[in-house]
BAMI-103250 format. One record per residue (C-alpha): residue number from 1; residue in one letter; x, y, z. Coordinates in steps of 0.25 Angstrom, whole numbers, padded with zeros to 4 digits. Layout:
<pts>
+-----+------+-------+-------+-------+
|  nr | rest |     X |     Y |     Z |
+-----+------+-------+-------+-------+
| NUM |    A |     X |     Y |     Z |
...
+-----+------+-------+-------+-------+
</pts>
This chain:
<pts>
+-----+------+-------+-------+-------+
|  nr | rest |     X |     Y |     Z |
+-----+------+-------+-------+-------+
|   1 |    M |  0451 |  0306 |  0393 |
|   2 |    R |  0442 |  0294 |  0394 |
|   3 |    P |  0439 |  0287 |  0380 |
|   4 |    V |  0424 |  0290 |  0381 |
|   5 |    Y |  0427 |  0305 |  0383 |
|   6 |    L |  0437 |  0305 |  0371 |
|   7 |    V |  0427 |  0298 |  0362 |
|   8 |    L |  0416 |  0308 |  0366 |
|   9 |    V |  0425 |  0320 |  0363 |
|  10 |    L |  0429 |  0315 |  0349 |
|  11 |    L |  0414 |  0312 |  0346 |
|  12 |    V |  0410 |  0326 |  0351 |
|  13 |    I |  0421 |  0333 |  0343 |
|  14 |    T |  0416 |  0325 |  0330 |
|  15 |    R |  0402 |  0329 |  0333 |
|  16 |    C |  0406 |  0344 |  0335 |
|  17 |    F |  0413 |  0344 |  0321 |
|  18 |    W |  0401 |  0337 |  0314 |
|  19 |    A |  0391 |  0347 |  0321 |
|  20 |    I |  0399 |  0359 |  0316 |
|  21 |    Y |  0401 |  0354 |  0302 |
|  22 |    A |  0387 |  0349 |  0300 |
|  23 |    Q |  0379 |  0361 |  0305 |
|  24 |    P |  0370 |  0366 |  0294 |
|  25 |    K |  0373 |  0380 |  0288 |
|  26 |    Y |  0363 |  0390 |  0284 |
|  27 |    E |  0364 |  0403 |  0274 |
|  28 |    I |  0359 |  0416 |  0277 |
|  29 |    G |  0344 |  0417 |  0272 |
|  30 |    Q |  0342 |  0402 |  0272 |
|  31 |    V |  0329 |  0397 |  0277 |
|  32 |    I |  0330 |  0386 |  0287 |
|  33 |    R |  0322 |  0378 |  0296 |
|  34 |    I |  0325 |  0376 |  0310 |
|  35 |    T |  0319 |  0365 |  0319 |
|  36 |    G |  0322 |  0364 |  0334 |
|  37 |    R |  0317 |  0366 |  0348 |
|  38 |    L |  0317 |  0380 |  0356 |
|  39 |    T |  0325 |  0378 |  0369 |
|  40 |    K |  0325 |  0393 |  0372 |
|  41 |    P |  0313 |  0403 |  0371 |
|  42 |    P |  0313 |  0413 |  0359 |
|  43 |    K |  0320 |  0427 |  0362 |
|  44 |    I |  0309 |  0438 |  0360 |
|  45 |    S |  0312 |  0453 |  0361 |
|  46 |    S |  0304 |  0465 |  0356 |
|  47 |    R |  0312 |  0464 |  0343 |
|  48 |    S |  0315 |  0450 |  0340 |
|  49 |    A |  0313 |  0435 |  0343 |
|  50 |    Y |  0322 |  0424 |  0342 |
|  51 |    L |  0325 |  0410 |  0346 |
|  52 |    L |  0337 |  0400 |  0347 |
|  53 |    L |  0336 |  0387 |  0340 |
|  54 |    D |  0348 |  0378 |  0337 |
|  55 |    R |  0358 |  0387 |  0329 |
|  56 |    F |  0348 |  0397 |  0326 |
|  57 |    I |  0343 |  0410 |  0331 |
|  58 |    V |  0329 |  0411 |  0326 |
|  59 |    S |  0323 |  0425 |  0325 |
|  60 |    G |  0309 |  0430 |  0321 |
|  61 |    D |  0296 |  0433 |  0326 |
|  62 |    V |  0290 |  0419 |  0325 |
|  63 |    V |  0300 |  0414 |  0336 |
|  64 |    G |  0293 |  0421 |  0347 |
|  65 |    D |  0282 |  0412 |  0349 |
|  66 |    L |  0290 |  0400 |  0351 |
|  67 |    K |  0293 |  0393 |  0365 |
|  68 |    R |  0304 |  0385 |  0371 |
|  69 |    G |  0303 |  0370 |  0367 |
|  70 |    D |  0296 |  0373 |  0354 |
|  71 |    R |  0301 |  0364 |  0343 |
|  72 |    V |  0301 |  0373 |  0330 |
|  73 |    T |  0304 |  0373 |  0316 |
|  74 |    I |  0309 |  0387 |  0311 |
|  75 |    T |  0310 |  0392 |  0297 |
|  76 |    A |  0320 |  0403 |  0296 |
|  77 |    R |  0329 |  0411 |  0288 |
|  78 |    V |  0344 |  0412 |  0291 |
|  79 |    E |  0348 |  0426 |  0294 |
|  80 |    Q |  0362 |  0425 |  0300 |
|  81 |    R |  0373 |  0415 |  0303 |
|  82 |    F |  0382 |  0416 |  0315 |
|  83 |    P |  0395 |  0409 |  0312 |
|  84 |    G |  0402 |  0399 |  0322 |
|  85 |    I |  0404 |  0384 |  0325 |
|  86 |    E |  0389 |  0383 |  0326 |
|  87 |    A |  0383 |  0392 |  0316 |
|  88 |    K |  0371 |  0399 |  0321 |
|  89 |    Y |  0360 |  0406 |  0313 |
|  90 |    L |  0350 |  0418 |  0315 |
|  91 |    V |  0337 |  0414 |  0307 |
|  92 |    K |  0324 |  0422 |  0305 |
|  93 |    A |  0312 |  0412 |  0307 |
|  94 |    F |  0300 |  0414 |  0299 |
|  95 |    D |  0292 |  0401 |  0302 |
|  96 |    I |  0292 |  0393 |  0315 |
|  97 |    K |  0284 |  0380 |  0318 |
|  98 |    I |  0283 |  0373 |  0331 |
|  99 |    N |  0285 |  0358 |  0328 |
| 100 |    A |  0273 |  0349 |  0332 |
| 101 |    E |  0283 |  0340 |  0340 |
| 102 |    N |  0285 |  0351 |  0350 |
| 103 |    K |  0272 |  0347 |  0356 |
| 104 |    N |  0278 |  0333 |  0360 |
| 105 |    D |  0289 |  0339 |  0368 |
| 106 |    N |  0281 |  0339 |  0380 |
| 107 |    F |  0293 |  0338 |  0391 |
| 108 |    V |  0302 |  0348 |  0384 |
| 109 |    L |  0290 |  0358 |  0382 |
| 110 |    F |  0286 |  0356 |  0397 |
| 111 |    V |  0300 |  0359 |  0402 |
| 112 |    Y |  0301 |  0372 |  0393 |
| 113 |    R |  0287 |  0377 |  0398 |
| 114 |    L |  0290 |  0374 |  0412 |
| 115 |    T |  0303 |  0382 |  0412 |
| 116 |    D |  0296 |  0393 |  0406 |
| 117 |    Y |  0285 |  0392 |  0416 |
| 118 |    I |  0296 |  0392 |  0427 |
| 119 |    G |  0302 |  0405 |  0421 |
| 120 |    Q |  0289 |  0412 |  0422 |
| 121 |    M |  0288 |  0408 |  0437 |
| 122 |    F |  0301 |  0416 |  0439 |
| 123 |    S |  0296 |  0428 |  0431 |
| 124 |    Q |  0283 |  0428 |  0440 |
| 125 |    G |  0290 |  0427 |  0453 |
| 126 |    L |  0302 |  0435 |  0451 |
| 127 |    P |  0306 |  0449 |  0444 |
| 128 |    S |  0315 |  0451 |  0433 |
| 129 |    P |  0327 |  0448 |  0432 |
| 130 |    E |  0326 |  0438 |  0444 |
| 131 |    A |  0316 |  0430 |  0437 |
| 132 |    E |  0324 |  0428 |  0424 |
| 133 |    L |  0337 |  0425 |  0433 |
| 134 |    A |  0329 |  0414 |  0441 |
| 135 |    S |  0324 |  0408 |  0428 |
| 136 |    G |  0338 |  0408 |  0423 |
| 137 |    M |  0345 |  0402 |  0435 |
| 138 |    V |  0334 |  0392 |  0438 |
| 139 |    L |  0329 |  0388 |  0424 |
| 140 |    G |  0340 |  0393 |  0415 |
| 141 |    Q |  0331 |  0402 |  0408 |
| 142 |    A |  0338 |  0415 |  0408 |
| 143 |    Q |  0335 |  0421 |  0394 |
| 144 |    D |  0326 |  0432 |  0400 |
| 145 |    L |  0336 |  0437 |  0410 |
| 146 |    P |  0339 |  0452 |  0407 |
| 147 |    I |  0351 |  0454 |  0398 |
| 148 |    T |  0357 |  0463 |  0408 |
| 149 |    I |  0357 |  0453 |  0419 |
| 150 |    T |  0361 |  0442 |  0409 |
| 151 |    E |  0373 |  0450 |  0405 |
| 152 |    K |  0378 |  0452 |  0420 |
| 153 |    F |  0377 |  0437 |  0422 |
| 154 |    R |  0385 |  0435 |  0410 |
| 155 |    R |  0396 |  0445 |  0413 |
| 156 |    E |  0398 |  0440 |  0427 |
| 157 |    G |  0399 |  0425 |  0422 |
| 158 |    L |  0385 |  0422 |  0429 |
| 159 |    T |  0377 |  0417 |  0416 |
| 160 |    H |  0377 |  0403 |  0422 |
| 161 |    I |  0369 |  0408 |  0433 |
| 162 |    V |  0357 |  0412 |  0424 |
| 163 |    V |  0357 |  0400 |  0414 |
| 164 |    A |  0354 |  0386 |  0416 |
| 165 |    S |  0366 |  0378 |  0421 |
| 166 |    G |  0371 |  0366 |  0428 |
| 167 |    G |  0366 |  0372 |  0441 |
| 168 |    N |  0352 |  0372 |  0437 |
| 169 |    V |  0353 |  0357 |  0433 |
| 170 |    A |  0359 |  0354 |  0447 |
| 171 |    Y |  0348 |  0361 |  0454 |
| 172 |    I |  0337 |  0354 |  0446 |
| 173 |    L |  0344 |  0340 |  0448 |
| 174 |    A |  0345 |  0343 |  0463 |
| 175 |    L |  0330 |  0347 |  0464 |
| 176 |    A |  0325 |  0335 |  0456 |
| 177 |    L |  0334 |  0325 |  0464 |
| 178 |    G |  0329 |  0332 |  0477 |
| 179 |    I |  0314 |  0330 |  0473 |
| 180 |    L |  0315 |  0316 |  0467 |
| 181 |    T |  0325 |  0309 |  0475 |
| 182 |    P |  0315 |  0307 |  0487 |
| 183 |    I |  0304 |  0302 |  0478 |
| 184 |    S |  0311 |  0293 |  0468 |
| 185 |    G |  0325 |  0290 |  0474 |
| 186 |    R |  0338 |  0296 |  0470 |
| 187 |    K |  0341 |  0288 |  0457 |
| 188 |    L |  0327 |  0291 |  0451 |
| 189 |    A |  0328 |  0305 |  0455 |
| 190 |    M |  0341 |  0307 |  0448 |
| 191 |    G |  0335 |  0301 |  0435 |
| 192 |    F |  0322 |  0310 |  0436 |
| 193 |    S |  0331 |  0322 |  0439 |
| 194 |    L |  0337 |  0321 |  0425 |
| 195 |    V |  0323 |  0324 |  0419 |
| 196 |    F |  0323 |  0338 |  0427 |
| 197 |    I |  0337 |  0342 |  0423 |
| 198 |    W |  0335 |  0338 |  0408 |
| 199 |    A |  0322 |  0346 |  0409 |
| 200 |    F |  0330 |  0358 |  0414 |
| 201 |    A |  0339 |  0356 |  0402 |
| 202 |    I |  0327 |  0357 |  0392 |
| 203 |    A |  0322 |  0369 |  0399 |
| 204 |    C |  0335 |  0376 |  0397 |
| 205 |    G |  0335 |  0373 |  0383 |
| 206 |    F |  0347 |  0363 |  0384 |
| 207 |    D |  0357 |  0374 |  0387 |
| 208 |    A |  0371 |  0368 |  0387 |
| 209 |    P |  0374 |  0371 |  0402 |
| 210 |    V |  0361 |  0364 |  0406 |
| 211 |    V |  0363 |  0352 |  0397 |
| 212 |    R |  0377 |  0351 |  0402 |
| 213 |    A |  0372 |  0350 |  0416 |
| 214 |    V |  0361 |  0341 |  0414 |
| 215 |    V |  0369 |  0331 |  0406 |
| 216 |    M |  0379 |  0331 |  0417 |
| 217 |    A |  0369 |  0329 |  0427 |
| 218 |    S |  0362 |  0318 |  0419 |
| 219 |    I |  0375 |  0310 |  0418 |
| 220 |    I |  0379 |  0312 |  0432 |
| 221 |    T |  0364 |  0308 |  0437 |
| 222 |    V |  0364 |  0296 |  0428 |
| 223 |    S |  0377 |  0291 |  0433 |
| 224 |    S |  0373 |  0293 |  0447 |
| 225 |    I |  0360 |  0285 |  0444 |
| 226 |    I |  0368 |  0273 |  0438 |
| 227 |    G |  0378 |  0273 |  0449 |
| 228 |    R |  0390 |  0279 |  0442 |
| 229 |    E |  0399 |  0291 |  0446 |
| 230 |    S |  0401 |  0302 |  0436 |
| 231 |    E |  0413 |  0311 |  0435 |
| 232 |    T |  0408 |  0325 |  0433 |
| 233 |    L |  0419 |  0329 |  0424 |
| 234 |    G |  0417 |  0318 |  0414 |
| 235 |    V |  0402 |  0321 |  0415 |
| 236 |    L |  0405 |  0335 |  0410 |
| 237 |    L |  0414 |  0330 |  0399 |
| 238 |    I |  0404 |  0320 |  0394 |
| 239 |    T |  0392 |  0330 |  0395 |
| 240 |    S |  0400 |  0341 |  0387 |
| 241 |    L |  0403 |  0331 |  0376 |
| 242 |    L |  0389 |  0326 |  0375 |
| 243 |    M |  0384 |  0340 |  0374 |
| 244 |    I |  0393 |  0344 |  0364 |
| 245 |    A |  0391 |  0331 |  0356 |
| 246 |    F |  0376 |  0334 |  0356 |
| 247 |    Q |  0378 |  0349 |  0353 |
| 248 |    P |  0392 |  0351 |  0347 |
| 249 |    F |  0390 |  0367 |  0347 |
| 250 |    L |  0390 |  0367 |  0362 |
| 251 |    L |  0405 |  0368 |  0359 |
| 252 |    I |  0403 |  0383 |  0357 |
| 253 |    S |  0393 |  0385 |  0368 |
| 254 |    V |  0398 |  0394 |  0378 |
| 255 |    S |  0387 |  0390 |  0388 |
| 256 |    F |  0391 |  0375 |  0386 |
| 257 |    W |  0406 |  0377 |  0389 |
| 258 |    L |  0403 |  0387 |  0401 |
| 259 |    S |  0394 |  0376 |  0407 |
| 260 |    V |  0405 |  0365 |  0405 |
| 261 |    A |  0416 |  0374 |  0410 |
| 262 |    A |  0408 |  0378 |  0423 |
| 263 |    T |  0405 |  0363 |  0425 |
| 264 |    L |  0419 |  0359 |  0423 |
| 265 |    G |  0423 |  0370 |  0433 |
| 266 |    V |  0413 |  0365 |  0444 |
| 267 |    I |  0418 |  0350 |  0442 |
| 268 |    M |  0433 |  0355 |  0443 |
| 269 |    A |  0429 |  0363 |  0456 |
| 270 |    G |  0425 |  0350 |  0462 |
| 271 |    K |  0437 |  0342 |  0458 |
| 272 |    L |  0448 |  0351 |  0462 |
| 273 |    S |  0451 |  0351 |  0477 |
| 274 |    W |  0457 |  0364 |  0478 |
| 275 |    A |  0444 |  0370 |  0473 |
| 276 |    D |  0438 |  0368 |  0486 |
| 277 |    R |  0445 |  0380 |  0491 |
| 278 |    L |  0435 |  0388 |  0483 |
| 279 |    G |  0424 |  0384 |  0492 |
| 280 |    I |  0410 |  0385 |  0487 |
| 281 |    F |  0414 |  0394 |  0475 |
| 282 |    R |  0423 |  0384 |  0468 |
| 283 |    E |  0413 |  0379 |  0458 |
| 284 |    T |  0409 |  0393 |  0454 |
| 285 |    L |  0424 |  0397 |  0453 |
| 286 |    F |  0428 |  0385 |  0445 |
| 287 |    A |  0416 |  0386 |  0436 |
| 288 |    Q |  0420 |  0401 |  0433 |
| 289 |    A |  0434 |  0397 |  0430 |
| 290 |    F |  0431 |  0386 |  0421 |
| 291 |    T |  0420 |  0394 |  0413 |
| 292 |    L |  0430 |  0406 |  0412 |
| 293 |    P |  0438 |  0401 |  0400 |
| 294 |    V |  0425 |  0398 |  0392 |
| 295 |    I |  0419 |  0412 |  0395 |
| 296 |    I |  0432 |  0418 |  0390 |
| 297 |    T |  0433 |  0410 |  0378 |
| 298 |    A |  0419 |  0413 |  0374 |
| 299 |    F |  0417 |  0427 |  0378 |
| 300 |    G |  0431 |  0433 |  0381 |
| 301 |    W |  0437 |  0439 |  0393 |
| 302 |    G |  0428 |  0451 |  0395 |
| 303 |    V |  0415 |  0443 |  0396 |
| 304 |    T |  0415 |  0440 |  0411 |
| 305 |    S |  0418 |  0448 |  0423 |
| 306 |    W |  0429 |  0445 |  0432 |
| 307 |    V |  0420 |  0445 |  0444 |
| 308 |    A |  0412 |  0433 |  0438 |
| 309 |    P |  0418 |  0423 |  0447 |
| 310 |    I |  0414 |  0432 |  0459 |
| 311 |    A |  0400 |  0434 |  0454 |
| 312 |    N |  0398 |  0419 |  0452 |
| 313 |    V |  0402 |  0416 |  0466 |
| 314 |    S |  0394 |  0428 |  0472 |
| 315 |    I |  0381 |  0422 |  0466 |
| 316 |    L |  0384 |  0407 |  0467 |
| 317 |    W |  0376 |  0406 |  0480 |
| 318 |    L |  0363 |  0412 |  0473 |
| 319 |    V |  0362 |  0402 |  0462 |
| 320 |    P |  0357 |  0390 |  0470 |
| 321 |    V |  0348 |  0399 |  0478 |
| 322 |    V |  0341 |  0405 |  0466 |
| 323 |    S |  0340 |  0391 |  0459 |
| 324 |    W |  0334 |  0384 |  0471 |
| 325 |    L |  0325 |  0396 |  0474 |
| 326 |    G |  0321 |  0396 |  0459 |
| 327 |    I |  0318 |  0381 |  0459 |
| 328 |    A |  0309 |  0383 |  0472 |
| 329 |    Y |  0302 |  0394 |  0466 |
| 330 |    I |  0299 |  0386 |  0453 |
| 331 |    V |  0294 |  0374 |  0462 |
| 332 |    V |  0285 |  0382 |  0471 |
| 333 |    T |  0279 |  0391 |  0460 |
| 334 |    G |  0277 |  0379 |  0451 |
| 335 |    V |  0270 |  0371 |  0462 |
| 336 |    I |  0261 |  0381 |  0470 |
| 337 |    G |  0261 |  0393 |  0460 |
| 338 |    V |  0264 |  0408 |  0463 |
| 339 |    G |  0261 |  0411 |  0477 |
| 340 |    L |  0267 |  0416 |  0490 |
| 341 |    F |  0277 |  0405 |  0491 |
| 342 |    S |  0282 |  0406 |  0477 |
| 343 |    S |  0283 |  0421 |  0478 |
| 344 |    L |  0292 |  0420 |  0491 |
| 345 |    L |  0301 |  0410 |  0483 |
| 346 |    A |  0302 |  0420 |  0472 |
| 347 |    A |  0305 |  0431 |  0481 |
| 348 |    T |  0316 |  0423 |  0488 |
| 349 |    L |  0321 |  0419 |  0474 |
| 350 |    Y |  0322 |  0434 |  0470 |
| 351 |    V |  0332 |  0437 |  0481 |
| 352 |    P |  0344 |  0428 |  0476 |
| 353 |    L |  0341 |  0431 |  0461 |
| 354 |    N |  0341 |  0446 |  0464 |
| 355 |    I |  0354 |  0445 |  0472 |
| 356 |    L |  0360 |  0437 |  0461 |
| 357 |    I |  0356 |  0448 |  0451 |
| 358 |    R |  0362 |  0459 |  0460 |
| 359 |    I |  0375 |  0451 |  0462 |
| 360 |    V |  0377 |  0449 |  0447 |
| 361 |    D |  0374 |  0464 |  0445 |
| 362 |    F |  0384 |  0468 |  0455 |
| 363 |    W |  0395 |  0459 |  0449 |
| 364 |    S |  0392 |  0464 |  0435 |
| 365 |    R |  0397 |  0478 |  0439 |
| 366 |    W |  0411 |  0474 |  0441 |
+-----+------+-------+-------+-------+
</pts>
């Protein structure tokens, strides 16, 4: 191991121990004040409303009027503590204030509002559940996908399809470079493209898989701009260590480790010469193989179906089709509005989405 990696590992271990030791502890019934930014919209049902903020699940009628991007100060009473390395709390809010500084976060608020607007575009042009699936695959906003379909995707090991991931970042990077390179030249285009992928990370609420992909893409892009080669395996290691150093409790995040394991599988698929025999399926099969130990460790043997690798291979070809058609629909509808052309694009987009849902439904019966 290179000395720089060893130093990073030691620093991260120290940081993790300190984070676990120093986290504040609260008693049941204690009144506390929580300050932070909402990266996810509140969950609202006929019986309750709640939101997630840092280590807190905040319930109460007063949370329903908040929006993503709001900086808030919440006064709440602790109702339950969930034990674990990172202690989480259920709290009941009785007073919420939107901070004045919220008005100055123009770029962040613009990204959130734009993402919500694009989600509405899908809802206007597509029926349910295709609209929610498109929003998840293109924007990483799958929270409104019906629970029955979400469960089928989870059971067949296909959750990565309906959440933001490295694939989304790759599509955005490719689109930005394709548009900007003829205008500004490749190096400037690469620099400007970083703005787009970080905006996407903001829109997804800095979900661990997206941040991992964006940080890796940023390191590789900057290395290319300054004329230095980057070794992908080293970039993955540095990215993982930096993320854990910044947020130590990613150590117990299943989504983070699934993302790292899948990426490691894809990297190894490109390094092992014998993997070429698997053809176009090698990356998918390697990603499945590398994530399987994480899934078994986190959820047990019975959580995923034995047909998961086959199900992944069977829908592999649909993912880029949906992604690019979804991007085209967003651009056309955003530029010329709802009309004949956008309706034709929506109808075209509906076809692969519906096929994908039918394939997942088929495999879920096995």
